[in-house]
BAMARBA-427322 format. One line per field, with one value per atom (N, C-alpha, C): atom name; x, y, z; residue in one letter. Coordinates in Angstrom, 1 decimal. Layout:
BEGIN
atom	[CA,...];
px	[X,...];
py	[Y,...];
pz	[Z,...];
rest	[A,...];
This chain:
BEGIN
atom	[N,CA,C,N,CA,C,N,CA,C,N,CA,C,N,CA,C,N,CA,C,N,CA,C,N,CA,C,N,CA,C,N,CA,C,N,CA,C,N,CA,C,N,CA,C,N,CA,C,N,CA,C,N,CA,C,N,CA,C,N,CA,C,N,CA,C,N,CA,C,N,CA,C,N,CA,C,N,CA,C,N,CA,C,N,CA,C,N,CA,C,N,CA,C,N,CA,C,N,CA,C,N,CA,C,N,CA,C,N,CA,C,N,CA,C,N,CA,C,N,CA,C,N,CA,C,N,CA,C,N,CA,C,N,CA,C,N,CA,C,N,CA,C,N,CA,C,N,CA,C,N,CA,C,N,CA,C,N,CA,C,N,CA,C,N,CA,C,N,CA,C,N,CA,C,N,CA,C,N,CA,C,N,CA,C,N,CA,C,N,CA,C,N,CA,C,N,CA,C,N,CA,C,N,CA,C,N,CA,C,N,CA,C,N,CA,C,N,CA,C,N,CA,C,N,CA,C,N,CA,C,N,CA,C,N,CA,C,N,CA,C,N,CA,C,N,CA,C,N,CA,C,N,CA,C,N,CA,C,N,CA,C,N,CA,C,N,CA,C,N,CA,C,N,CA,C,N,CA,C,N,CA,C,N,CA,C,N,CA,C,N,CA,C,N,CA,C,N,CA,C,N,CA,C,N,CA,C,N,CA,C,N,CA,C];
px	[7.0,6.8,6.0,6.4,5.8,5.2,4.4,3.9,4.7,5.0,5.7,5.5,5.8,5.7,7.1,7.4,8.7,8.9,9.9,10.1,11.1,12.2,13.1,14.0,14.8,15.7,17.1,17.9,19.2,20.2,21.0,22.1,23.4,24.1,25.4,26.3,27.4,28.3,29.3,29.5,30.4,29.6,29.4,28.7,29.1,28.7,29.0,28.6,29.4,29.2,27.9,27.4,26.1,24.9,25.2,24.1,24.0,24.9,25.0,23.6,23.1,21.8,20.6,20.8,19.7,19.3,18.1,17.6,17.4,17.9,17.7,16.8,15.9,14.9,14.9,14.6,14.2,12.8,12.4,11.0,10.6,9.4,8.9,7.8,7.9,6.9,5.6,4.5,3.1,2.2,1.2,0.1,-1.0,-2.0,-3.0,-3.8,-3.7,-4.4,-3.4,-2.2,-1.2,-0.4,-0.6,0.1,1.5,2.6,3.9,4.0,4.7,4.7,6.1,7.1,8.5,9.5,10.8,11.9,12.1,12.6,12.9,13.9,13.8,14.8,15.2,16.3,16.7,16.4,15.7,15.3,15.7,16.1,16.4,15.1,15.0,13.8,13.9,12.9,12.9,11.8,11.0,9.8,9.6,10.4,10.1,9.2,9.3,8.5,9.1,8.3,8.7,8.4,9.0,8.8,7.3,6.8,5.4,4.5,5.0,4.1,4.1,3.0,2.9,3.3,4.3,4.9,4.9,5.1,5.4,6.9,7.4,8.9,9.1,10.0,10.5,11.7,11.7,12.8,13.5,13.9,14.4,15.8,16.6,18.1,18.4,18.9,19.4,18.2,17.0,15.9,15.6,15.8,15.5,16.6,17.8,18.9,18.8,18.2,18.0,17.1,16.3,15.4,16.1,17.4,18.2,18.9,19.0,19.6,21.1,21.7,23.2,23.4,24.5,24.8,24.6,23.6,23.4,23.4,24.1,24.2,23.0,21.9,20.7,20.0,19.2,18.4,16.9,16.6,15.2,15.0,13.9,13.6,12.2,12.0,10.6,10.2,9.0,8.6,7.2,6.5,5.1,4.7,3.9,3.2,1.8,1.4,0.0,-0.9,-2.0,-3.0,-4.1,-4.4,-5.5,-5.4,-5.7,-5.8,-7.2,-7.8,-9.2,-9.2,-9.6,-9.7,-11.0,-10.9,-12.2,-13.1,-14.4,-15.3,-15.4,-14.8,-14.9,-15.4];
py	[13.6,12.8,13.7,13.5,14.3,13.4,13.9,13.2,13.8,13.0,13.6,12.7,13.2,12.5,12.2,11.0,10.7,11.2,12.1,12.7,11.9,11.4,10.7,9.9,9.0,8.1,8.8,8.6,9.2,8.0,8.3,7.3,7.8,6.9,7.3,6.1,6.3,5.2,5.1,6.1,6.1,6.6,5.7,6.1,5.3,5.7,4.9,3.4,2.6,1.1,0.7,1.4,1.0,1.4,2.2,2.5,1.5,0.6,-0.3,-1.1,-1.3,-2.0,-1.2,0.0,0.8,1.8,2.1,3.0,4.4,5.5,6.8,7.5,8.3,9.0,10.5,11.4,12.8,12.8,13.4,13.4,14.9,15.2,16.6,16.6,17.3,17.4,17.9,17.3,17.8,17.8,18.7,18.8,17.7,17.6,16.5,16.7,17.9,18.1,17.9,17.5,17.3,18.4,19.6,20.8,20.8,21.2,21.2,22.2,21.7,22.6,22.6,22.4,22.5,22.2,22.2,21.9,20.4,20.0,18.6,18.1,16.8,16.1,14.8,14.3,13.0,12.0,10.9,10.0,8.6,7.7,6.4,5.5,4.6,3.8,2.6,2.4,1.3,0.2,0.5,-0.3,-0.8,-0.3,-0.7,0.2,1.5,2.5,2.8,3.6,3.9,5.3,5.7,7.1,7.3,8.5,8.9,8.6,7.7,7.4,8.4,8.5,9.3,8.5,9.1,8.3,9.1,8.3,8.9,8.8,10.0,10.1,10.5,9.8,10.2,11.0,12.2,13.2,13.6,12.6,12.9,12.6,12.6,12.4,11.0,11.0,9.7,8.8,9.3,8.4,7.6,8.4,7.7,6.7,7.0,6.0,4.8,4.9,3.8,2.7,3.0,2.0,0.8,1.0,-0.1,-1.0,-0.7,-1.6,-1.5,-0.7,-0.5,1.0,1.5,2.9,3.2,4.0,4.4,5.9,6.6,8.0,8.7,8.7,9.3,10.2,11.1,12.0,11.9,11.1,10.9,9.5,8.9,7.5,7.3,6.8,6.5,5.3,5.4,4.4,3.8,4.5,4.0,4.6,3.8,4.2,4.6,5.8,6.3,5.9,5.2,4.8,5.8,6.5,7.5,8.4,9.7,10.6,11.1,10.9,11.3,12.4,13.6,14.7,14.8,14.9,15.0,16.1,15.9,16.9,17.0,16.2,16.3,15.0];
pz	[34.8,33.7,32.6,31.4,30.3,29.2,28.4,27.1,26.0,25.0,23.8,22.6,21.5,20.2,19.7,19.4,18.9,17.5,17.3,15.9,15.1,15.7,14.9,15.8,15.1,15.8,15.8,16.8,16.9,16.6,15.6,15.3,15.8,16.6,17.2,17.0,16.3,16.1,17.2,18.0,19.1,20.4,21.4,22.5,23.7,24.9,26.1,26.0,26.5,26.3,27.0,28.0,28.6,27.8,26.7,25.8,24.5,24.5,23.3,23.4,22.2,22.0,22.5,22.9,23.3,22.2,22.0,20.9,21.6,20.9,21.3,20.4,20.8,20.0,20.4,19.4,19.6,19.9,21.1,21.5,21.6,21.1,21.1,22.2,23.3,24.3,23.7,24.1,23.6,24.8,24.7,25.8,25.4,26.3,26.0,24.7,24.1,22.8,21.6,21.9,20.8,20.4,21.1,20.7,21.4,20.5,21.0,22.3,23.3,24.5,25.2,24.4,25.0,24.0,24.5,23.6,23.4,22.3,22.0,23.0,23.3,24.2,23.5,24.0,23.5,24.7,24.4,25.4,24.9,25.9,25.6,25.7,24.8,24.7,25.6,26.5,27.4,27.1,26.1,25.9,24.4,23.5,22.1,21.3,21.6,20.9,19.5,18.8,17.4,17.0,15.9,15.4,15.2,15.6,15.4,16.6,17.5,18.6,19.7,20.4,21.6,22.8,23.6,24.7,26.0,27.1,28.4,28.6,29.1,29.3,30.7,31.4,32.7,32.5,33.1,32.9,34.2,35.0,36.3,36.5,35.4,35.6,36.2,37.4,38.0,38.2,38.5,38.6,37.3,36.2,34.9,34.6,35.0,34.8,35.6,36.8,37.7,37.1,36.1,35.5,34.9,34.6,33.9,34.8,36.1,37.1,37.1,36.2,36.2,35.7,35.9,35.5,34.0,33.6,32.2,32.2,31.4,31.4,30.6,31.2,30.5,31.5,30.9,31.7,31.4,30.3,29.9,29.4,29.9,29.4,29.0,27.9,27.4,28.2,28.9,29.8,29.5,28.5,28.1,26.8,26.1,24.8,25.2,24.8,25.1,24.0,24.4,23.5,23.3,24.4,24.4,25.6,25.4,26.6,26.6,27.8,28.0,29.1,28.7,29.6,30.3,31.7,32.5,32.0,31.8,31.4,29.9,29.2,27.7,27.1];
rest	[X,X,X,X,X,X,X,X,X,X,X,X,X,X,X,X,X,X,X,X,X,X,X,X,X,X,X,X,X,X,X,X,X,X,X,X,X,X,X,X,X,X,X,X,X,X,X,X,X,X,X,X,X,X,X,X,X,X,X,X,X,X,X,X,X,X,X,X,X,X,X,X,X,X,X,X,X,X,X,X,X,X,X,X,X,X,X,X,X,X,X,X,X,X,X,X,X,X,X,X,X,X,X,X,X,X,X,X,X,X,X,X,X,X,X,X,X,X,X,X,X,X,X,X,X,X,X,X,X,X,X,X,X,X,X,X,X,X,X,X,X,X,X,X,X,X,X,X,X,X,X,X,X,X,X,X,X,X,X,X,X,X,X,X,X,X,X,X,X,X,X,X,X,X,X,X,X,X,X,X,X,X,X,X,X,X,X,X,X,X,X,X,X,X,X,X,X,X,X,X,X,X,X,X,X,X,X,X,X,X,X,X,X,X,X,X,X,X,X,X,X,X,X,X,X,X,X,X,X,X,X,X,X,X,X,X,X,X,X,X,X,X,X,X,X,X,X,X,X,X,X,X,X,X,X,X,X,X,X,X,X,X,X,X,X,X,X,X,X,X];
C-alpha cells in the first residue's frame, strides 16, 4: 500500500464495461512528508475521493481487482482518504 496525492481525473470515452461508472485518477506517490517519491499511477476510485486529496492506494494487481467482487481490469485501487499522518517521535 502507498500514500499518494490525486493529481487529476482520467477521462475515457471507451473502456472495459466493468469500469463503467467508476472514476479513474492519476495519483502521485508521496512520502509521509508530502515529497514525491515515485512515478505517477492510474488508480480506480473505490471510496469517492477527489483531486488534491491524500489517499491510500492498494497496488497489488489481482488483489486490488478483488475489491469489486467481479472481474475489473485494474492494478491500483484508492481505498482510503488520509486525514493526517503522525510520525512517531515528532
